[in-house]
Backbone as CSV, one residue per row, in Angstrom:
resi,resn,N_x,N_y,N_z,CA_x,CA_y,CA_z,C_x,C_y,C_z
1,MET,79.753,-107.962,-14.767,80.785,-106.834,-14.219,79.819,-106.195,-13.456
2,VAL,80.822,-105.222,-12.512,80.231,-104.594,-11.368,80.054,-103.155,-12.201
3,GLN,79.066,-102.558,-12.138,78.669,-101.240,-12.710,78.988,-100.168,-11.986
4,ASP,79.399,-99.115,-12.799,79.551,-97.593,-12.070,80.647,-97.713,-11.202
5,GLY,81.817,-98.609,-11.514,82.646,-98.495,-10.492,82.479,-99.248,-9.067
6,ALA,81.412,-99.768,-8.784,81.216,-100.325,-7.370,81.944,-101.522,-7.266
7,GLN,82.479,-101.484,-6.020,83.328,-102.456,-5.892,82.481,-103.698,-4.858
8,PRO,82.991,-104.772,-4.885,82.431,-105.827,-4.146,82.860,-105.699,-2.849
9,ARG,82.123,-106.010,-1.808,82.331,-105.927,-0.396,83.194,-107.251,0.087
10,ALA,84.456,-107.237,0.120,85.203,-108.113,0.583,85.305,-108.426,2.054
11,GLY,85.277,-109.810,1.935,85.106,-110.447,3.607,83.756,-110.180,4.227
12,HIS,82.698,-109.847,3.789,81.578,-109.680,4.599,80.643,-111.000,4.800
13,ARG,81.013,-111.933,3.862,80.249,-113.096,3.947,81.134,-114.104,3.542
14,PRO,81.425,-115.436,4.488,82.036,-116.479,4.161,81.776,-117.194,2.969
15,ALA,82.672,-117.745,1.997,82.440,-118.284,0.831,81.300,-119.395,1.080
16,ALA,81.496,-120.227,2.006,80.393,-121.288,2.135,78.831,-120.772,2.137
17,LYS,78.826,-119.662,3.067,77.515,-118.992,3.212,76.973,-118.437,1.960
18,LEU,77.753,-117.873,1.213,77.530,-117.275,-0.081,77.167,-118.287,-1.002
19,GLU,77.721,-119.544,-1.139,77.507,-120.586,-1.877,76.067,-121.129,-1.697
20,ALA,75.705,-121.211,-0.431,74.668,-121.500,0.007,73.404,-120.825,-0.298
21,GLN,73.628,-119.291,-0.210,72.603,-118.516,-0.474,72.358,-118.375,-2.176
22,VAL,73.416,-118.396,-2.688,73.256,-118.707,-4.401,72.537,-119.806,-4.729
23,LEU,73.098,-121.001,-4.313,72.300,-122.181,-4.539,70.716,-122.172,-4.226
24,ALA,70.532,-121.619,-3.148,69.188,-121.426,-2.635,68.298,-120.751,-3.739
25,THR,68.915,-119.523,-4.006,68.350,-118.447,-4.915,67.967,-119.177,-6.336
26,ILE,68.989,-119.871,-6.967,68.924,-120.745,-7.957,67.629,-121.676,-7.936
27,ALA,67.586,-122.490,-7.092,66.433,-123.354,-6.780,65.296,-122.585,-6.611
28,THR,64.948,-121.497,-6.020,63.937,-120.771,-5.749,63.332,-120.084,-7.063
29,VAL,64.200,-119.631,-7.770,64.063,-118.640,-9.005,63.608,-119.739,-10.381
30,LEU,64.463,-120.812,-10.054,64.094,-121.857,-11.297,63.175,-122.894,-10.915
31,ASP,62.373,-122.759,-9.628,61.535,-123.844,-9.077,61.785,-125.081,-9.242
32,VAL,62.989,-125.663,-8.814,63.639,-127.078,-8.797,64.062,-127.171,-7.561
33,ALA,64.116,-128.482,-7.238,64.588,-129.138,-6.007,66.097,-128.706,-5.642
34,PRO,66.404,-128.331,-4.507,67.806,-128.122,-4.101,68.719,-128.941,-4.312
35,GLU,68.349,-130.086,-4.196,69.460,-131.001,-4.569,69.706,-131.350,-5.943
36,GLN,68.925,-130.696,-6.979,69.167,-130.607,-8.406,70.176,-129.502,-8.655
37,VAL,70.364,-128.634,-7.882,71.368,-127.368,-7.964,72.744,-127.760,-7.703
38,THR,73.443,-128.433,-8.575,74.952,-128.788,-8.167,75.951,-128.182,-9.143
39,PRO,77.192,-128.043,-8.665,77.688,-127.363,-9.862,77.991,-127.722,-11.033
40,VAL,77.782,-128.987,-11.374,77.984,-129.453,-12.876,76.620,-129.182,-13.418
41,ALA,75.413,-128.659,-12.896,74.044,-128.649,-13.508,74.071,-127.585,-14.434
42,ARG,73.620,-127.751,-15.433,73.294,-127.022,-16.473,71.985,-126.257,-16.438
43,PHE,72.180,-124.914,-16.552,70.711,-123.895,-16.414,69.652,-124.673,-17.414
44,ARG,70.026,-124.535,-18.621,69.098,-124.869,-19.647,68.886,-126.343,-19.637
45,GLU,69.408,-127.302,-20.002,69.277,-128.670,-20.283,69.100,-129.354,-18.776
46,ASP,69.720,-129.056,-17.681,69.347,-129.750,-16.667,68.337,-129.273,-15.522
47,LEU,68.277,-127.776,-15.550,67.162,-127.380,-14.729,66.305,-126.748,-15.330
48,GLY,66.079,-126.888,-16.596,65.051,-126.408,-17.418,64.680,-124.926,-17.619
49,ALA,65.926,-124.106,-17.438,65.657,-122.476,-17.469,65.418,-122.293,-19.044
50,ASP,64.688,-121.455,-19.190,64.475,-120.645,-20.524,64.960,-119.253,-20.463
51,SER,64.863,-118.480,-21.247,65.520,-117.087,-21.356,64.924,-116.265,-20.454
52,LEU,63.764,-116.116,-20.185,63.046,-115.469,-19.135,63.689,-115.878,-17.769
53,ASP,63.496,-117.121,-17.606,64.266,-117.704,-16.237,65.631,-117.110,-15.745
54,LEU,66.238,-117.171,-17.220,67.760,-116.604,-16.720,67.866,-115.249,-16.536
55,ALA,66.985,-114.456,-17.211,67.002,-112.976,-16.865,66.562,-113.043,-15.546
56,GLN,65.545,-113.487,-15.080,65.045,-113.187,-13.667,66.201,-113.635,-12.722
57,LEU,67.057,-114.775,-13.006,67.936,-115.207,-12.068,69.114,-114.350,-12.006
58,ILE,69.397,-113.669,-13.140,70.509,-112.766,-13.068,70.091,-111.830,-12.017
59,VAL,68.789,-111.092,-12.133,68.587,-110.208,-11.185,68.663,-110.456,-9.778
60,ALA,68.164,-111.765,-9.653,67.867,-112.090,-8.307,69.517,-112.603,-7.496
61,LEU,70.312,-113.181,-8.392,71.568,-113.458,-7.931,72.540,-112.048,-7.539
62,GLY,72.136,-111.001,-8.528,72.580,-109.614,-8.213,72.176,-109.184,-6.906
63,ARG,70.900,-109.381,-6.636,70.478,-108.899,-5.220,71.269,-109.784,-4.087
64,THR,71.439,-110.964,-4.558,71.948,-111.997,-3.268,73.600,-111.645,-3.067
65,VAL,74.032,-111.088,-3.975,75.449,-110.503,-3.747,75.523,-109.062,-3.536
66,ASP,74.402,-108.231,-3.772,74.457,-107.004,-3.822,75.457,-106.366,-4.934
67,LEU,75.244,-106.693,-5.989,75.955,-106.173,-7.255,74.980,-106.230,-8.270
68,ARG,75.220,-105.261,-9.280,74.551,-105.339,-10.455,75.386,-105.951,-11.515
69,ILE,74.724,-107.028,-11.902,75.352,-107.862,-13.002,74.919,-107.568,-14.300
70,GLU,75.936,-107.457,-15.370,75.762,-107.150,-16.501,75.300,-108.390,-17.336
71,ASP,74.172,-108.088,-18.210,73.747,-109.476,-18.939,74.818,-109.948,-19.818
72,ASP,75.493,-109.148,-20.677,76.163,-109.356,-21.548,77.549,-110.309,-20.992
73,GLU,77.970,-110.091,-19.683,79.063,-110.608,-18.980,78.803,-112.087,-18.788
74,VAL,77.263,-112.315,-18.569,77.128,-113.537,-18.102,76.570,-114.587,-19.304
75,LEU,76.439,-114.139,-20.468,75.853,-115.038,-21.268,76.569,-116.460,-21.664
76,THR,77.688,-116.381,-21.465,78.471,-117.652,-21.613,78.213,-118.611,-20.588
77,ILE,77.998,-118.160,-19.263,77.904,-118.916,-18.256,76.611,-120.045,-18.367
78,ALA,77.103,-121.188,-18.493,76.114,-122.457,-18.638,75.718,-123.291,-17.292
79,THR,76.748,-123.161,-16.289,76.412,-124.186,-15.293,76.500,-123.460,-13.986
80,VAL,75.942,-124.140,-12.850,75.777,-123.539,-11.695,77.454,-123.354,-10.975
81,GLY,78.097,-124.192,-11.366,79.621,-123.759,-11.061,80.121,-122.618,-11.486
82,GLU,79.761,-122.407,-12.798,80.397,-121.366,-13.640,80.072,-119.959,-12.944
83,ALA,78.464,-119.991,-12.369,78.050,-118.818,-12.120,78.593,-118.556,-10.605
84,LEU,78.560,-119.495,-9.910,79.365,-119.373,-8.385,80.661,-119.037,-8.634
85,GLY,81.473,-119.331,-9.630,82.888,-118.781,-9.844,82.879,-117.148,-10.007
86,TYR,82.023,-116.782,-10.903,81.704,-115.679,-11.364,81.305,-114.713,-10.326
87,LEU,80.543,-115.167,-9.576,80.078,-114.398,-8.384,81.178,-114.150,-7.375
88,GLN,81.658,-115.252,-7.036,82.694,-115.253,-5.942,84.017,-114.463,-6.544
89,LYS,84.310,-114.294,-7.987,85.357,-113.617,-8.483,85.049,-112.005,-8.097
90,TYR,83.492,-111.531,-8.289,83.677,-110.142,-7.877,83.171,-109.946,-6.469
91,TYR,82.742,-110.978,-5.725,82.434,-110.849,-4.556,83.633,-111.082,-3.538
92,ARG,84.634,-111.559,-4.013,85.911,-111.878,-3.512,85.778,-112.472,-2.059
93,CYS,85.104,-113.659,-2.050,84.962,-114.230,-0.857,86.330,-114.834,-0.175
């Protein structure tokens, strides 16, 4: 969720560029090969993320899209594709 009523910046970044930046951020934070970061990849099972990794990823992805992401809103996100959908929804690519 976007905190304190802040609104996403519509139209500042094409969807493909945002996706590339999000995928690169995930690969970097989780220290995995970029080719492993696919829409169907599961953070815990496929990419080996633990709770600390996921917390760091939330912060890093929030910085990537310039939003503060609420932890409780993303607890059900299990795959890279779900994360992309969530971020694109708030970013309005």
